[in-house]
N, C-alpha and C positions, 0 to 999 in steps of 0.2 A: 572729696572737697580738697582736702587739703595742696593735691597735685597742683589745685589751679592757686596758689599761692606766689611763686617764682613763677618766670620763664626763663632762661638761660639760652643764647646766640652766642657764639664765641669764631670772629675770623683770626688771623695770623699773627695780627697785631694788640688785639683787645679782647674781651666778652662783653658782654651788654649781658647784666643782671637785670631783668625787671621784676617791680615789687609790685606784684598783681593785688594783693589782701585788701586793699582796700583800705582799711584803719592797721595802723603795728602801732599795737596797743598790750598790755599787760595780757589779754586772754589769747590775740594771735602771736606774738613774740616771738613765746616759746618752741610752737611749729614751725614757724618762718625759718627760724637759727639753726633748727637740725636739716631741715631743708635746704639750706644756705650749706651749711657745712656737708652734706652729702654733697653737693652737687659739687663741692672745691675740692675735694676730695678725688673725685670719679674722676675727677681730669685735669691736671697740669692747668690752670688758671694763666694767662699772660695777665697784663694790667687790667684793669675792670671795669665798666661803667656801673654803674646802681642807678638806675630808672625808675623816679618815684612818681611820674607822669599820671599812674591809675592812683596814688596813695593821698587821701583827703583829710585822715587823722595824725598823729603821729604824740602817742608820749614819751614822757621818758626811757620808759623801758624798750619801746621802737627807737629812741635813738642809741642804745646802748646795743640793740643788732647791729645797727649800721657803725657804731662804733669796734664793735667785736669782730663785723665783717674787713674791715679795712687794719685790723691788728692781724689779721691771719691772715690776710694778702701781705703784709709789710712783712712778714716775716719771711716770706717768699722772696721779699724787693722787687716785691708789686704795688703799683700803685692801683687809688682806688678815687675814683672823682665821682661824681650827684648831680642827675639833672633834677631838677626840678624848677618850675615855673609856677607852684602855686603860693603863693603872697602869704597867705597862712599856713603853711607847711615854714617857711621862710621865717617868719618870723618866732616860730618856734626854736628853731636856730639861732637867730641872732636874742632871743631871750634867756636859750641853756648855752651862750656862748661856740656854738659851736661852728657858728658863719666863717672861722678864720682856722676852722680843723680842718675842714673839706674844701676842696675846690669844687664851685656848682655850676653848673653849665645852662642852661637855660633851656636846647635842645640836644638831641642826641648826635645830630651831627654837629655840633660845633666841639661837644665831647670827644665826638669822635676824630675831628679835625685835630684835634689836642696831642692825641694820643698819634694819630699817625705823622704829624708833622715832628715830635716829639722820636719819632723814627729814623725821622732822614735826617 
């Protein structure tokens, strides 16, 4: 079941890390973080898009997972952006003052274009 919590795609300019857990909370966050760390250590990842389109709920523990992932990639001088179009999730980011910490795009296409343009 845990293998269904994340999915990762990689191309030459960026990776897309899709969070499939549905809820990123106190119960699922430790497993999701472990899976993300495993994925990030298996392959040298370029800049990364974290896609939250399957997320219906996030709490402070889930926010911590996103911050930890961003920090892991920044240590490798890689950028992390989010894809999220859920008003509910975006409100949590605003309440936690995280909306300025991450670049957030509404679609993976917009985020992909950002990284493609960054490389040119």
